[in-house]
C-alpha positions in Angstrom: 4.6 17.6 50.4 2.1 16.3 48.6 0.2 18.5 46.2 -3.3 19.0 46.5 -5.6 17.2 44.1 -8.9 15.4 44.1 -8.7 11.7 45.8 -11.7 9.3 44.2 -10.5 6.6 46.5 -10.7 6.8 50.5 -7.5 7.0 52.3 -6.3 3.6 53.1 -5.0 4.2 56.5 -4.5 7.3 59.2 -0.8 8.4 57.8 -2.5 8.7 54.3 -5.6 10.7 55.3 -3.0 12.8 57.2 -0.7 13.6 54.5 -3.5 14.4 52.2 -4.9 16.9 54.9 -1.6 18.7 55.6 -1.2 19.1 51.8 -4.0 21.4 52.0 -2.6 23.9 54.8 -1.9 27.1 53.1 -4.0 26.8 50.3 -7.3 29.2 50.3 -10.5 28.0 49.4 -10.3 29.4 45.8 -7.5 27.8 45.0 -8.9 24.1 46.2 -11.8 24.9 44.4 -10.1 25.0 41.0 -7.8 22.1 41.9 -11.1 20.0 42.7 -13.1 21.4 39.6 -16.0 22.8 41.9 -17.4 26.1 41.2 -16.5 28.7 44.1 -19.7 30.6 45.4 -19.4 34.1 46.0 -20.9 33.9 49.5 -22.2 30.7 51.6 -25.6 31.8 52.8 -27.2 29.3 50.3 -23.8 26.9 49.8 -23.3 26.1 53.3 -22.5 22.4 52.2 -19.9 23.6 49.7 -16.8 23.9 52.1 -17.4 20.3 53.3 -18.0 19.2 49.9 -15.0 20.7 48.6 -12.6 18.9 51.6 -14.5 15.5 51.1 -13.6 15.7 47.3 -10.0 16.5 48.0 -9.5 14.2 51.0 -11.4 11.1 49.2 -14.5 11.1 52.0 -17.1 8.7 50.9 -20.3 8.7 54.0 -21.9 11.9 52.8 -24.6 12.6 55.3 -24.9 9.1 56.6 -25.0 8.4 60.6 -21.4 7.2 60.3 -17.9 8.9 60.5 -16.8 10.2 57.1 -14.1 7.5 56.8 -16.1 4.8 58.1 -13.0 2.3 57.7 -10.9 4.3 59.5 -13.5 5.6 62.1 -13.0 9.2 61.6 -15.2 12.0 61.0 -14.4 15.2 59.1 -15.1 18.5 60.3 -14.1 22.0 59.3 -13.9 24.6 62.1 -14.1 28.3 60.7 -11.5 30.4 63.0 -10.4 33.9 63.2 -6.8 34.9 62.7 -6.3 34.1 66.7 -7.4 30.4 66.1 -10.7 31.2 68.1 -13.7 29.1 66.4 -16.0 31.6 65.1 -19.0 29.3 65.7 -20.1 26.3 67.3 -20.2 22.9 65.2 -22.8 20.9 64.4 -22.4 17.0 65.3 -25.7 15.1 64.6 -29.4 15.1 64.2 -31.3 14.8 67.5 -34.4 12.7 66.8 -37.7 13.9 68.8 -38.2 10.2 69.7 -36.7 6.8 69.7 -34.3 7.2 72.7 -35.6 3.9 74.6 -32.3 1.7 75.0 -29.9 4.3 73.5 -26.7 4.8 75.6 -24.0 7.4 75.3 -21.7 4.3 74.2 -24.2 3.5 71.2 -25.2 6.9 70.2 -24.3 8.5 67.1 -22.9 11.6 69.1 -20.1 9.5 70.3 -19.9 7.7 67.0 -18.9 10.8 65.5 -16.5 12.2 68.1 -14.7 9.2 68.9 -12.1 10.5 66.4 -12.4 13.7 64.3 -10.2 15.1 61.6 -10.6 18.9 62.2 -9.6 21.3 59.4 -9.6 24.7 60.8 -9.9 27.4 58.3 -9.4 31.1 58.6 -13.0 32.2 57.8 -13.3 35.9 59.1 -16.4 37.3 58.2 -15.0 40.4 55.9 -12.9 37.1 53.8 -15.1 36.0 50.6 -14.9 32.2 50.4 -12.4 31.8 47.8 -9.9 34.0 50.2 -10.5 31.5 53.1 -7.1 29.6 54.2 -6.9 26.1 55.2 -4.8 25.8 58.4 -3.0 22.8 59.9 -5.4 20.0 60.5 -5.8 18.1 63.7 -6.6 14.5 64.4 -8.3 14.5 67.8 -9.5 11.7 70.3 -11.4 12.6 73.2 -9.3 12.4 76.5 -11.4 11.0 79.4 -12.0 14.6 80.9 -13.6 15.7 77.6 -15.6 12.3 77.2 -17.0 12.5 80.6 -17.8 16.1 79.9 -19.5 15.3 76.7 -21.5 12.2 78.0 -22.8 14.2 80.9 -24.4 16.7 78.6 -25.7 14.2 76.2 -27.0 12.0 79.0 -29.0 15.3 80.6 -30.5 16.3 77.0 -31.4 13.1 75.9 -33.3 12.6 79.2 -35.2 15.7 78.6 -35.9 14.7 74.8 -37.0 11.1 76.1 -39.2 12.7 78.7 -40.8 15.2 76.1 -39.6 18.1 78.0 -39.3 20.1 74.7 -39.9 23.1 76.2 -37.5 23.0 78.6 -34.6 22.5 76.0 -32.8 25.5 74.9 -29.4 26.3 73.7 -28.1 27.2 77.0 -28.2 24.0 78.7 -24.9 21.9 78.4 -21.5 23.0 79.5 -20.0 21.8 76.1 -22.6 19.9 74.2 -25.8 21.9 73.5 -29.2 21.1 71.7 -30.1 24.0 69.3 -32.7 23.9 66.1 -31.7 22.2 63.1 -33.8 23.3 60.1 -34.0 25.7 57.4 -36.4 28.0 58.9 -38.5 28.2 62.0 -41.4 26.9 60.1 -40.2 23.3 59.9 -41.7 21.3 62.5 -41.7 17.3 63.4 -44.2 15.3 65.3 -43.1 14.0 68.8 -44.8 13.2 71.8 -44.8 15.6 75.3 -44.5 14.7 78.6 -48.2 13.9 78.8 -48.3 11.6 75.7 -49.6 13.9 73.1 -48.4 14.4 69.7 -47.4 18.0 69.3 -45.3 19.6 66.6 -41.6 20.4 67.6 -38.7 22.0 66.0 -36.3 19.3 64.9 -32.9 19.7 66.9 -29.5 18.8 66.4 -26.3 18.5 69.0 -23.6 20.9 68.7 -20.3 21.0 70.1 -19.8 24.7 71.8 -17.3 27.1 70.5 -15.5 27.3 73.6 -15.1 23.6 73.6 -13.4 23.5 70.3 -11.2 26.7 71.1 -10.0 24.8 74.1 -9.1 21.7 72.2 -7.4 23.7 69.3 -5.4 25.7 72.2 -4.3 22.5 73.7 -2.9 21.1 70.7 -1.2 24.1 69.0 -0.2 26.0 72.4 -2.3 29.0 71.5 -2.7 31.4 74.5 
């Protein structure tokens, strides 16, 4: 088994990526933060990107915030997944920003959401609320590709949500829509707005939104992969 250490170069194969990911399992974030040479925050309220940055440093991810997978040459997206001691995800998972306009000609096959979810390296992290960031523990990673049933469910939700965006029906979109994929506000606070055209073609100020996977969807894929009850 490899010992974790920072990787300045991206992995050259899926096997190398998984070897790096598996080497992190069982370590807490405090230990990994020291190995990576990153400061360890006392809480993550203002350091929400710290956990992702830590894992990117240790795995050699290069894409950052670009609209492409974190390991573009392998077509693999990196996602952390906070879970409780039973392996149940604690929150929904951000996938991609949802532009308020510009959906003409975009299909599920060409969408950023499908590109991001085509192949995902999930890193579950035991992150119950009472645990300080340094005490949170990395669990066994999972390399996942949607099966036909999962892809169809994702596609159906995406098409229905994008139709509402394209028609300017912003007031009709809520986090309750979508079985496995949802649209939720994606901004530092509710005062942040972007310009978009409503159903009447008028410019209006709306909250920026993002696509998120529902927690019950990620719970199901973990349960199937690790035979969890």
